[in-house]
N, C-alpha and C positions, 0 to 999 in steps of 0.2 A: 555435574556442572559445578565449577568452583565459584563462579560469580553470577549474579543475576542483574541485568541492566534494566532499569525501570524508566518509563516515560510517564510524566504526569500531564494530563490535559484538563484544565479547569479554569474558568474565567475569573474565579475568586482567588485573590492572592493569599488570603488567610487559609483557605482550604488547601492550596498547594503547599504552604508552609507546614501545615499539620501533617500532611502525608510525607513530606520530606523528613520531618522529625521522626515519624514512625519508621520510615525506611532506614534511617541512620542507626536504629536500634537492632537491625537484623544483620547478622554477620554475613559478609559476602554480597550483600545487596547494595546497589548504588544507583543514584538518579543521574541519568545521562541527558535528560531533557525535562524542563519544567515550562510548560507552554500555556499561554492564555487563549490562543486561537487555534483552530484546526489547521490553518495554513502553516503555522509554525511547527506543529506536531508532524505534519506531512514531510516537512524538510528534514526533521530529525530522523524519521524512519528511512528516508532516502540515503542518509549519510552515516547512520550509526546502527549497530546491532542492538535490537531491543527485544527483551524477553517477556516483559510484562508492561501493560498500559493501565494506569489508574485513570479512568475515563469518566468525567462528568457527563451528564446527559443534557440538561437544559442550559444551552449556551447561545449567545447571539450568533447569527449566521448559521453555520453548519452545526447540527446537533450531534451529540455523542453517538447516537444510534446511526445517523447518516454517515458519520465519519467511519465507524466500524464497518458498515456495509460496503464502503468504498475500497476497503483494503483487500487485495487479492489473497494474500496469505498473512492474516493478522497474527501478532503475538498473542499470548494469553491476555485476557482482558478482565479487569475488575471494575465494575461500575461503582462510582462514588457519587451519591445523589441524596438530596433531601426528600425525594418523592418515591414512595413505595410502589406507586401504581405502575412503574416501569419494570417491575421484577419479571413479569411474564415475557415481555419483549426481550429482556436481557438473556434469559435462559433459552429462549428460542434461538438466540444467536450464539449459543454455546459458550457463554462467558464463564470464567472460572469462579467468580463470586460476585456478590452484590452487597456493598457496604452503605448503610444509611448514615447520613451526617446527623449530629457530630460523631465522628469515627473515634471510638475508644481504642486504646492500644491493645486491649484484650481481644476485641473483635478483629482488629487488624491482624494480629498474630495468628488467629484462626484462618484467615484468608491466606496468609503466607504459607501455612502448612498445606493448604489445598494446592497452591501453586507449586510448591516443592514436589508434591506427588505427581502432578500433571507434567512437570518438566522432565521427569524421568522417563515418561513414555507419552509424549504429546502426539495425538493423532493428526493426520494431515487435514488442514482446513479445506472446507468445500470451496472449490475454485469459483471466483466471481465471474460475472459476464461483463464487467465494466470496471472502470477506475475513475478517479478524479484527477484532473490536470489543472495546475495553477495557471490561470490565464486572465490578464488584465485585473489583477488584484483579487480574484475570487477563484474558488474551486469549481470547475466545470465537469459535469458528468459525461464521460465518454464511453459509449457502448463499443466493445471490441469489434462487433460485427459491422460497425459503421466505418471502421478505419480502412481506407484504400491503400495508403502507404505513408511512410514518414521519411522526410528528407532532411539531412543535416544542413544547417546554415550557420557555419562558424560556431559561435557559442549558443546558438538557438536551434530550433527545429521547426520545420513546416509540417503540420499534421493535416494530411489530406483526408477529409471525411466524405461520406456519400453525398452530403448536402452543403458543405462549406470547407474552408481552409482556415486553420488556426496557426498563428505564429507564436510559439511558446518558448520561454526561456529555460529549456531543458536540453542537455546534451543527448545525443543519440544513445549513448551508453545507459543513461537513466531509463529511456524507453525500453532498451533491450532487457534490463533487469526487471522492469515493471510488467511487461507483457508476457502472457503464457507462452513458453517456448514450444509447446506442441502445436501452436497456431500461428506463430510469427517467427520469421527468420531474418537475420541481417544478411543481405546479399552483396553488400558493397560498403565501403567505409562511410558512405553517405546515405545509405538507404536501408530501411527495414520494411518488409512486406508481409501481409497475411497470406498464408498458404491458399486459403479458399478463394482469393480474388485473382489468382493467376489465370489469365485467359490463354496465353500461349508463351512458348519459349522459342526464341529465334537466335541461335548462336549464343552470343554473350549478352543477350537482353531478355527481359521478361515483359510481357504486355499486361497491363492492368488498366481497365477502363479506357482502353485505346492509347494509353501512354507507354512509351518504351522506356524501361528502367534498366540501367546497366548492371551486369553481374560481375563483381570483382573476381579475378582469377583464383584468389585464395579462399573465396566463399562458395565457389560453384559446387564442390563436392558436398558441403553441408546442405546446400539448397536441394540438390538432387536426392539426398538421403531423406530430408524432411518431406519432400514431395513423393517419396517412394518410387523414384525413377531409377531403373537399373542402368 
């Protein structure tokens, strides 16, 4: 890997500046996002390639631990915190390293070496059962098993859940990238469905919770393959 893209998530400006200064001393490493809130970091992850997250733990709103748990396939993570008591939680989540503030350049470079070794042979992350969706100014936890289907609405999407409908400012392509491909398939330019919720297929429609959803002609082969229909 010739370059390493870093994301910093910390509610303290001074802490972010220190990490940025340390990153600038490492050849081939660059900061592609420096965020104060989890919602901002989530947007960076949607739009940029990120190899390493420097993640604070105690932040207003979504904590660093909750943020990490919300990611389906997280990059390597280095916790940056003033509180040592979170170390066990961090390593239970398979983080790369745990840096206590104030972070010295010597200790930072030790973490860099760990990351370099891990990036040469990074194991696949354990797949999550949920994600967080930005809705009405906050991150809402969505269990994959609760999704009935998703419908595109121009620049937005309607997320139909087992108990409610959410209107969110995300393109369908973002959902397609976010959801696990072994459980969800795009069957039309305007629809994504979960394989396990299909009740019937009738010609060019599928039935989910009694609703008929169209199958686009260019998507039918992929749908049948996903559902293991010969």
